[in-house]
ROSE-4610 file (N, C-alpha, C; in Angstrom, 1 decimal, always signed):
// ROSE-4610
residu = [X/X/X/X/X/X/X/X/X/X/X/X/X/X/X/X/X/X/X/X/X/X/X/X/X/X/X/X/X/X/X/X/X/X/X/X/X/X/X/X/X/X/X/X/X/X/X/X/X/X/X/X/X/X/X/X/X/X/X/X/X/X/X/X/X/X/X/X/X/X/X/X/X/X/X/X/X/X/X/X/X/X/X/X/X/X/X/X/X/X/X/X/X/X/X/X/X/X/X/X/X/X/X/X/X/X/X/X/X/X/X/X/X/X/X/X/X/X/X/X/X/X/X/X/X/X/X/X/X/X/X/X/X/X/X/X/X/X/X/X/X/X/X/X/X/X/X/X/X/X/X/X/X/X/X/X/X/X/X/X/X/X/X/X/X/X/X/X/X/X/X/X/X/X/X/X/X/X/X/X/X/X/X/X/X/X/X/X/X/X/X/X/X/X/X/X/X/X/X/X/X/X/X/X/X/X/X/X/X/X/X/X/X/X/X/X/X/X/X/X/X/X/X/X/X/X/X/X/X/X/X/X/X/X/X/X/X/X/X/X/X/X/X/X/X/X/X/X/X/X/X/X/X/X/X/X/X/X/X/X/X/X/X/X/X/X/X/X/X/X/X/X/X/X/X/X/X/X/X/X/X/X/X/X/X/X/X/X/X/X/X/X/X/X/X/X/X/X/X/X/X/X/X/X/X/X/X/X/X/X/X/X/X/X/X/X/X/X/X/X/X/X/X/X/X/X/X/X/X/X/X/X/X/X/X/X/X/X/X/X/X/X/X/X/X/X/X/X/X/X/X/X/X/X/X/X/X/X/X/X/X/X/X/X/X/X/X/X/X/X/X/X/X/X/X/X/X/X/X/X/X/X/X/X/X/X/X/X/X/X/X/X/X/X/X/X/X/X/X/X/X/X/X/X/X/X/X/X/X/X/X/X/X/X/X/X/X/X/X/X/X/X/X/X/X/X/X/X/X/X/X/X/X/X/X/X/X/X/X/X/X/X/X/X/X/X/X/X/X/X/X/X/X/X/X/X/X/X/X/X/X/X/X/X/X/X/X/X/X/X/X/X/X/X/X/X/X/X/X/X/X/X/X/X/X/X/X/X/X/X/X/X/X/X/X/X/X/X/X/X/X/X/X/X/X/X/X/X/X/X/X/X/X/X/X/X/X/X/X/X/X/X/X/X/X/X/X/X/X/X/X/X/X/X/X/X/X/X/X/X/X/X/X]
num = [1/1/1/2/2/2/3/3/3/4/4/4/5/5/5/6/6/6/7/7/7/8/8/8/9/9/9/10/10/10/11/11/11/12/12/12/13/13/13/14/14/14/15/15/15/16/16/16/17/17/17/18/18/18/19/19/19/20/20/20/21/21/21/22/22/22/23/23/23/24/24/24/25/25/25/26/26/26/27/27/27/28/28/28/29/29/29/30/30/30/31/31/31/32/32/32/33/33/33/34/34/34/35/35/35/36/36/36/37/37/37/38/38/38/39/39/39/40/40/40/41/41/41/42/42/42/43/43/43/44/44/44/45/45/45/46/46/46/47/47/47/48/48/48/49/49/49/50/50/50/51/51/51/52/52/52/53/53/53/54/54/54/55/55/55/56/56/56/57/57/57/58/58/58/59/59/59/60/60/60/61/61/61/62/62/62/63/63/63/64/64/64/65/65/65/66/66/66/67/67/67/68/68/68/69/69/69/70/70/70/71/71/71/72/72/72/73/73/73/74/74/74/75/75/75/76/76/76/77/77/77/78/78/78/79/79/79/80/80/80/81/81/81/82/82/82/83/83/83/84/84/84/85/85/85/86/86/86/87/87/87/88/88/88/89/89/89/90/90/90/91/91/91/92/92/92/93/93/93/94/94/94/95/95/95/96/96/96/97/97/97/98/98/98/99/99/99/100/100/100/101/101/101/102/102/102/103/103/103/104/104/104/105/105/105/106/106/106/107/107/107/108/108/108/109/109/109/110/110/110/111/111/111/112/112/112/113/113/113/114/114/114/115/115/115/116/116/116/117/117/117/118/118/118/119/119/119/120/120/120/121/121/121/122/122/122/123/123/123/124/124/124/125/125/125/126/126/126/127/127/127/128/128/128/129/129/129/130/130/130/131/131/131/132/132/132/133/133/133/134/134/134/135/135/135/136/136/136/137/137/137/138/138/138/139/139/139/140/140/140/141/141/141/142/142/142/143/143/143/144/144/144/145/145/145/146/146/146/147/147/147/148/148/148/149/149/149/150/150/150/151/151/151/152/152/152/153/153/153/154/154/154/155/155/155/156/156/156/157/157/157/158/158/158/159/159/159/160/160/160/161/161/161/162/162/162/163/163/163/164/164/164/165/165/165/166/166/166/167/167/167/168/168/168/169/169/169/170/170/170/171/171/171/172/172/172/173/173/173/174/174/174/175/175/175/176/176/176/177/177/177/178/178/178/179/179/179/180/180/180/181/181/181]
x = [-26.2/-25.6/-24.1/-23.9/-22.5/-21.6/-22.1/-21.3/-20.8/-21.7/-21.4/-20.3/-20.2/-19.2/-17.9/-17.9/-16.6/-16.1/-16.9/-16.5/-15.2/-15.0/-13.7/-12.5/-12.7/-11.5/-10.9/-11.6/-11.2/-10.9/-9.6/-9.2/-8.6/-9.3/-8.8/-7.7/-7.6/-6.5/-5.2/-5.2/-3.9/-3.9/-3.8/-3.8/-2.6/-1.5/-0.2/+0.1/-1.0/-0.8/-0.1/+0.8/+1.5/+0.5/+1.0/+0.1/-0.2/+0.8/+0.6/-0.5/-0.5/-1.6/-2.9/-3.0/-4.3/-4.8/-4.0/-4.4/-4.8/-4.1/-4.5/-5.9/-6.1/-7.4/-8.5/-8.3/-9.3/-9.5/-8.4/-8.4/-9.2/-9.1/-9.8/-11.2/-11.6/-12.9/-13.9/-15.2/-16.3/-17.1/-16.4/-17.1/-17.2/-18.2/-18.4/-17.4/-17.1/-16.2/-15.4/-14.3/-13.4/-13.4/-13.8/-13.7/-12.5/-12.1/-11.0/-11.2/-12.5/-12.8/-12.6/-12.9/-12.7/-11.2/-10.4/-9.0/-8.4/-8.8/-8.3/-8.7/-9.9/-10.4/-9.6/-9.4/-8.7/-7.2/-6.6/-5.2/-5.1/-6.2/-6.1/-5.1/-4.3/-3.3/-2.2/-2.1/-1.1/-1.6/-2.8/-3.4/-2.7/-1.8/-1.1/+0.0/+0.7/+1.8/+1.5/+0.6/+0.3/-0.1/-0.8/-1.2/+0.0/+0.8/+2.0/+2.9/+3.1/+3.9/+3.3/+2.0/+1.3/+1.3/+1.2/+1.3/+2.7/+3.7/+5.1/+5.7/+5.3/+5.9/+5.9/+4.8/+4.9/+6.0/+6.2/+7.3/+8.7/+8.8/+10.1/+10.5/+9.5/+9.8/+9.3/+8.2/+7.5/+7.6/+8.7/+8.9/+8.1/+7.0/+6.2/+6.1/+6.4/+6.3/+4.9/+4.8/+3.5/+2.8/+3.5/+2.8/+2.7/+3.6/+3.5/+2.3/+1.7/+0.5/-0.7/-0.6/-1.7/-1.5/-0.2/+0.1/+0.4/+0.8/+1.2/+0.1/-1.0/-2.1/-2.6/-2.8/-3.3/-2.2/-0.9/+0.2/+0.3/+0.1/+0.0/-1.1/-2.3/-3.5/-3.3/-2.7/-2.4/-1.4/-0.3/+0.8/+0.3/-0.6/-1.1/-2.0/-2.7/-3.5/-2.6/-1.5/-0.5/+0.0/+0.3/+0.8/-0.2/-1.5/-2.6/-3.0/-2.4/-2.6/-3.8/-4.4/-5.5/-5.1/-6.0/-5.7/-5.7/-6.4/-6.3/-6.7/-6.4/-6.6/-8.1/-8.5/-9.9/-9.9/-10.9/-11.1/-12.5/-12.7/-14.0/-14.9/-16.2/-17.0/-16.9/-16.8/-16.7/-15.4/-14.4/-13.2/-13.3/-13.6/-13.7/-14.7/-15.7/-16.7/-16.4/-15.3/-14.9/-14.6/-15.1/-14.9/-14.2/-13.7/-13.1/-13.7/-14.1/-14.7/-13.7/-14.2/-13.3/-12.4/-12.9/-12.2/-11.0/-11.2/-10.1/-9.1/-9.6/-8.8/-7.9/-8.5/-7.7/-6.6/-6.8/-5.8/-4.6/-5.0/-4.0/-3.1/-3.8/-3.1/-2.2/-2.7/-1.8/-0.5/-0.5/+0.7/+1.5/+0.9/+1.6/+2.2/+1.6/+2.0/+3.5/+4.1/+5.5/+6.4/+6.1/+6.9/+6.7/+5.5/+5.2/+6.0/+6.0/+6.6/+8.1/+8.7/+10.2/+10.5/+9.7/+10.0/+9.8/+8.8/+8.5/+9.7/+10.4/+11.5/+12.7/+12.8/+13.9/+13.6/+12.3/+12.0/+11.4/+12.0/+11.4/+11.7/+11.0/+11.2/+12.7/+13.3/+14.7/+15.0/+15.8/+16.4/+15.3/+14.1/+13.0/+13.0/+13.4/+13.4/+12.3/+11.5/+10.5/+9.1/+8.4/+7.0/+6.2/+5.0/+4.1/+3.7/+3.3/+2.9/+4.1/+5.2/+6.4/+6.8/+6.8/+7.2/+6.2/+4.9/+4.0/+4.1/+4.4/+4.6/+5.9/+6.9/+8.2/+8.1/+7.5/+7.4/+6.4/+5.3/+4.3/+4.9/+5.7/+6.3/+7.3/+8.1/+9.1/+8.4/+7.3/+6.6/+5.8/+5.3/+4.6/+5.6/+6.8/+7.8/+8.2/+8.4/+8.8/+7.7/+6.5/+5.4/+5.2/+5.4/+5.3/+6.5/+7.6/+8.8/+8.5/+7.9/+7.5/+6.5/+5.6/+4.5/+5.1/+6.2/+6.8/+7.2/+7.1/+7.5/+9.1/+9.8/+11.2/+11.6/+12.2/+12.6/+13.5/+13.1/+13.9/+14.0/+13.2/+13.3/+12.3/+11.7/+10.7/+11.3/+12.4/+12.9/+13.4/+14.3/+14.8/+13.7/+12.8/+11.7/+10.8/+10.5/+9.7/+10.3/+11.6/+12.4/+12.4/+12.5/+12.5/+11.2/+10.1/+8.7/+8.6/+9.0/+8.8/+9.6/+10.9/+11.7/+11.2/+10.8/+10.3/+8.9/+8.1/+6.8/+7.1/+8.0/+8.3/+8.9/+9.7/+10.2/+9.1/+8.1/+6.9/+6.1/+6.0/+5.2/+5.6/+6.9/+7.4/+8.2/+8.2/+8.9/+10.4/+11.0/+12.3/+13.2/+13.9/+14.7/+15.9/+16.4/+17.5/+17.0/+15.8/+15.3/+15.0/+14.5/+14.2/+15.4/+16.5/+17.8/+18.2]
y = [+3.0/+2.6/+2.1/+1.5/+1.1/+2.3/+3.4/+4.6/+5.2/+5.1/+5.5/+4.7/+3.4/+2.5/+2.8/+3.3/+3.6/+4.9/+5.8/+7.2/+7.3/+6.6/+6.8/+6.3/+5.5/+4.9/+5.9/+6.9/+7.9/+9.2/+9.4/+10.6/+11.5/+12.5/+13.5/+14.4/+14.5/+15.3/+14.6/+13.3/+12.5/+11.7/+12.4/+11.6/+10.8/+11.0/+10.3/+9.2/+8.6/+7.5/+6.3/+5.7/+4.5/+3.4/+2.5/+1.4/+0.5/+0.2/-0.6/+0.0/+1.3/+2.0/+1.8/+2.0/+1.9/+0.5/-0.5/-1.9/-2.3/-1.8/-2.1/-1.4/-0.2/+0.4/-0.4/-0.9/-1.7/-3.0/-3.6/-4.8/-4.6/-3.5/-3.2/-2.7/-2.4/-1.9/-2.9/-2.5/-3.5/-3.7/-3.5/-3.8/-5.3/-5.7/-7.2/-7.7/-6.8/-7.2/-6.0/-6.2/-5.2/-5.2/-4.1/-4.1/-3.4/-3.6/-2.8/-1.3/-0.9/+0.5/+1.1/+0.3/+0.8/+0.9/+0.0/+0.0/+1.2/+1.5/+2.6/+3.9/+4.0/+5.2/+5.5/+4.4/+4.5/+5.0/+4.5/+4.9/+6.3/+6.8/+8.2/+8.3/+9.3/+9.6/+8.6/+7.6/+6.6/+5.3/+5.3/+4.1/+3.4/+4.2/+3.6/+2.6/+2.9/+2.2/+0.7/+0.3/-1.1/-1.9/-1.2/-1.9/-2.0/-1.0/-1.2/-2.3/-2.4/-3.4/-4.8/-4.9/-6.2/-6.8/-5.9/-6.4/-6.6/-6.0/-6.2/-7.4/-7.6/-8.7/-10.1/-10.5/-11.9/-12.0/-10.9/-11.0/-11.0/-10.6/-10.6/-11.9/-12.5/-13.7/-15.0/-15.0/-16.2/-16.3/-16.5/-16.5/-17.7/-17.4/-18.4/-17.9/-18.6/-18.2/-17.7/-16.5/-15.9/-15.1/-15.1/-14.3/-12.9/-12.3/-10.9/-10.6/-11.6/-11.3/-11.1/-11.7/-11.5/-10.2/-9.9/-8.8/-7.5/-7.6/-6.5/-5.5/-5.9/-4.9/-4.1/-4.8/-4.0/-3.0/-3.4/-2.6/-1.4/-1.6/-0.5/+0.4/-0.1/+0.6/+1.5/+1.0/+1.8/+2.9/+2.5/+3.5/+4.6/+4.3/+5.3/+6.3/+5.8/+6.7/+7.7/+7.1/+8.0/+9.1/+8.7/+9.7/+10.8/+10.3/+11.3/+12.2/+11.9/+12.8/+12.5/+11.3/+11.0/+11.1/+11.6/+11.6/+10.3/+9.3/+7.9/+7.0/+5.7/+4.7/+4.6/+4.5/+4.3/+2.8/+2.1/+0.7/+0.6/-0.2/-0.5/-1.1/-0.9/-1.3/-2.8/-3.6/-5.1/-5.5/-4.7/-4.9/-4.2/-3.0/-2.2/-2.7/-3.3/-3.8/-5.2/-5.8/-7.1/-7.0/-8.0/-7.9/-9.2/-9.1/-10.2/-10.1/-11.3/-11.3/-10.7/-10.0/-9.3/-10.3/-11.5/-12.5/-13.0/-13.2/-13.6/-12.5/-11.3/-10.1/-9.9/-10.1/-10.0/-11.0/-12.2/-13.2/-12.9/-12.4/-12.0/-10.8/-9.8/-8.7/-9.0/-9.9/-10.3/-10.9/-11.7/-12.2/-11.2/-10.3/-9.3/-8.1/-7.7/-6.5/-6.6/-7.6/-7.6/-7.3/-7.9/-7.6/-6.2/-5.7/-4.3/-3.3/-3.6/-2.7/-2.7/-3.9/-4.0/-3.1/-3.1/-2.3/-0.8/-0.5/+0.9/+1.5/+0.6/+1.1/+1.4/+0.8/+1.1/+2.3/+2.6/+3.7/+4.8/+6.0/+7.1/+8.4/+9.5/+10.7/+11.3/+11.5/+12.1/+12.4/+13.5/+14.0/+14.1/+14.5/+14.6/+16.0/+16.3/+17.6/+17.9/+16.9/+17.1/+17.5/+18.3/+18.6/+17.4/+17.4/+16.3/+15.9/+16.8/+16.5/+16.0/+16.7/+16.2/+14.8/+14.6/+13.2/+12.2/+12.4/+11.4/+11.2/+12.3/+12.2/+11.4/+11.7/+11.0/+9.5/+9.3/+7.9/+7.2/+7.8/+7.2/+6.9/+7.8/+7.5/+6.4/+6.4/+5.3/+3.9/+3.9/+2.7/+2.2/+3.2/+2.9/+2.2/+2.8/+2.3/+0.9/+0.7/-0.6/-1.6/-1.2/-2.2/-2.6/-1.7/-2.1/-3.1/-2.8/-3.7/-5.1/-5.1/-6.4/-7.1/-6.4/-7.1/-7.7/-7.2/-7.8/-9.2/-10.1/-11.4/-11.6/-11.1/-11.2/-12.2/-13.3/-14.4/-13.8/-14.0/-13.6/-12.0/-11.3/-9.9/-9.2/-9.9/-9.3/-8.9/-9.5/-9.3/-7.9/-7.3/-6.0/-4.9/-4.9/-4.0/-4.1/-5.3/-5.5/-4.9/-5.2/-4.6/-3.1/-2.6/-1.1/-0.5/-1.1/-0.6/-0.7/-1.8/-1.9/-0.8/-0.6/+0.4/+1.8/+2.1/+3.4/+3.7/+2.6/+2.8/+3.0/+2.3/+2.5/+3.9/+4.4/+5.8/+6.8/+6.6/+7.5/+7.4/+6.2/+6.0/+6.9/+7.0/+7.8/+9.0/+9.4/+10.5/+10.4/+9.2/+8.9/+9.1/+10.2/+10.5/+9.5/+9.0/+8.0/+6.8/+6.3/+5.1/+5.4/+6.7/+7.1/+7.1/+7.5/+7.5/+6.1]
z = [+10.9/+12.1/+11.8/+10.7/+10.4/+10.2/+9.7/+9.5/+10.9/+11.9/+13.2/+13.8/+13.5/+14.0/+13.4/+12.1/+11.4/+11.7/+12.2/+12.4/+13.2/+14.4/+15.1/+14.4/+13.4/+12.7/+11.7/+11.3/+10.3/+11.0/+11.4/+12.1/+11.1/+10.7/+9.7/+10.2/+11.5/+12.1/+12.0/+11.9/+11.8/+10.5/+9.4/+8.1/+7.8/+8.6/+8.3/+9.3/+9.8/+10.7/+10.1/+10.9/+10.4/+10.1/+9.2/+8.8/+10.0/+10.8/+12.0/+12.9/+13.1/+13.9/+13.3/+12.0/+11.3/+11.4/+11.2/+11.3/+12.7/+13.7/+15.1/+15.4/+14.9/+15.1/+14.5/+13.2/+12.6/+13.3/+13.9/+14.6/+15.9/+16.5/+17.8/+17.6/+16.4/+16.1/+16.3/+16.3/+16.5/+15.2/+14.1/+12.8/+12.6/+11.9/+11.7/+10.6/+9.6/+8.6/+8.1/+7.5/+7.0/+5.5/+4.9/+3.4/+2.9/+1.7/+1.1/+1.2/+0.9/+1.0/+2.4/+3.4/+4.8/+5.1/+4.6/+4.8/+4.1/+2.9/+2.1/+2.7/+3.2/+3.8/+5.1/+5.9/+7.1/+6.9/+5.8/+5.5/+5.0/+4.4/+3.8/+2.7/+2.8/+1.8/+1.7/+2.6/+2.6/+2.0/+1.4/+0.9/-0.3/-0.9/-2.1/-1.7/-0.6/-0.2/+0.1/+0.9/+1.1/-0.2/-1.1/-2.3/-3.2/-3.3/-4.2/-3.7/-2.4/-1.8/-2.0/-1.7/-1.8/-3.3/-4.3/-5.6/-6.1/-5.5/-6.0/-5.2/-4.0/-3.2/-3.8/-4.4/-5.0/-6.1/-6.8/-7.8/-7.3/-6.0/-5.4/-4.7/-4.0/-3.3/-3.9/-4.4/-4.9/-6.4/-7.0/-8.4/-9.0/-9.5/-10.2/-11.7/-12.7/-14.0/-14.3/-14.8/-15.1/-14.0/-12.8/-11.7/-12.0/-12.8/-13.1/-14.0/-14.7/-15.5/-14.5/-13.3/-12.3/-11.5/-11.1/-10.2/-11.0/-12.2/-13.0/-13.3/-13.8/-14.1/-12.9/-11.8/-10.6/-10.1/-10.2/-9.9/-10.8/-12.1/-13.0/-12.7/-12.4/-12.1/-10.8/-9.8/-8.6/-8.8/-9.5/-9.8/-10.7/-11.6/-12.5/-11.7/-10.7/-9.9/-9.1/-8.7/-7.9/-8.8/-10.1/-11.0/-11.3/-11.4/-11.7/-10.5/-9.4/-8.2/-7.4/-7.5/-6.7/-5.2/-4.3/-2.9/-2.2/-2.7/-2.2/-3.3/-3.1/-4.2/-4.4/-5.7/-6.0/-6.6/-6.1/-6.6/-7.1/-8.2/-8.7/-7.5/-7.6/-6.5/-6.2/-7.3/-7.0/-6.3/-6.3/-5.5/-4.1/-4.1/-2.9/-1.9/-2.3/-1.4/-0.9/-1.4/-0.9/+0.6/+1.4/+2.8/+3.3/+4.5/+5.2/+6.6/+7.2/+8.5/+9.5/+10.5/+11.5/+12.2/+12.5/+13.2/+12.4/+11.1/+10.2/+10.0/+9.8/+9.7/+10.9/+12.1/+13.4/+13.4/+13.0/+13.0/+12.1/+10.9/+9.9/+10.5/+11.1/+11.6/+12.7/+13.6/+14.7/+14.2/+13.2/+12.6/+11.8/+11.2/+10.3/+11.0/+12.1/+12.8/+13.2/+13.8/+14.1/+12.9/+11.7/+10.5/+10.1/+10.1/+9.7/+10.6/+11.9/+12.9/+12.7/+12.3/+12.1/+10.9/+9.8/+8.7/+9.0/+9.8/+10.2/+11.0/+11.8/+12.6/+11.7/+10.5/+9.6/+8.7/+8.4/+7.6/+8.5/+8.4/+9.2/+8.5/+8.8/+8.1/+8.2/+7.0/+7.0/+5.6/+5.5/+4.2/+3.1/+3.4/+2.5/+2.0/+0.7/+0.2/-0.8/-1.1/-2.2/-1.5/-2.3/-1.8/-2.0/-1.4/-1.4/-2.8/-3.6/-5.0/-5.8/-5.7/-6.5/-6.1/-4.8/-4.3/-4.9/-4.8/-5.3/-6.8/-7.5/-9.0/-9.3/-8.6/-8.8/-8.5/-7.3/-6.9/-7.8/-8.2/-9.1/-10.5/-11.0/-12.4/-12.2/-11.2/-11.0/-10.8/-10.0/-9.8/-11.1/-11.8/-13.1/-14.1/-14.2/-15.1/-14.7/-13.4/-12.9/-13.0/-12.8/-12.9/-14.4/-15.3/-16.7/-17.1/-16.5/-16.8/-16.2/-15.0/-14.3/-15.2/-15.8/-16.6/-17.9/-18.4/-19.6/-19.3/-20.3/-20.1/-20.3/-19.3/-19.3/-18.2/-18.6/-17.6/-16.5/-15.3/-14.1/-14.1/-14.8/-14.9/-13.9/-13.0/-12.1/-10.8/-10.4/-9.0/-8.7/-9.6/-9.3/-9.4/-10.4/-10.5/-9.2/-8.8/-7.6/-6.4/-6.2/-5.1/-5.1/-6.3/-6.5/-6.1/-6.5/-6.2/-4.7/-4.0/-2.6/-1.8/-2.2/-1.5/-1.8/-3.0/-3.3/-2.6/-2.5/-1.8/-0.3/+0.3/+1.7/+1.9/+1.0/+1.2/+1.2/+0.3/+0.3/+1.6/+2.1/+3.3/+4.5/+4.7/+5.8/+5.4/+4.1/+3.6/+4.0/+3.6/+3.9/+2.6/+2.6/+1.4/+1.2/+2.3/+2.2/+1.4/+1.7/+1.0/-0.4/-0.6/-2.0/-2.9/-2.4/-3.1/-3.4]
C-alpha cells in the first residue's frame, strides 16, 4: 500500500525536476513520514546536489572547531559516488531508512522553499558544454578534492573549499556553465 502512495512522486518522464518542485510534491503527498531514501528516489539523478550542499554548508557559515570531522566523511562519501558514476546517491540502510514525520517535514519545507527558490532563480541552464558523464566526473573530482581539504585540520581552511563545493554543486543541479567556471 505504501508503494502505491509513493508512485505519483516518482515521475520518470521528468528526471530533472527542480529541488523546490520535488520538495513541494513530497510536502503535498499523503505519506505518513518521509525517509531519506524516498527523498533520494524522488530527486533521481539530482540527488547528489542537496547532500553535497547540506554537508558543505556547516563549514561555510557555522565555523565550529572540529565540525569538518563530522561533515567531511559524509561529503567525501557522496562525492566519491559521483566520481564513480552512480545514477543516484546510495546510503546504507540505517541512514536511508531514517524518517521524519510528514508534519515536521512540511514545516521545514515551508520555511526552506523561499530560500531554495531564490537560489534556483540565480542558477539556470546556460553555457553548458560538457556531456552528462563528463560533467558529473568533473564536478565529482572537484568536490572530492575540496571535501578532503575540508576534512584536513587546517585552521580557518574550511570556508573556501565549502563555498567551492556549494557553487559547483549548484552548477551541476541546473547545468549552469557560468557557475561552474
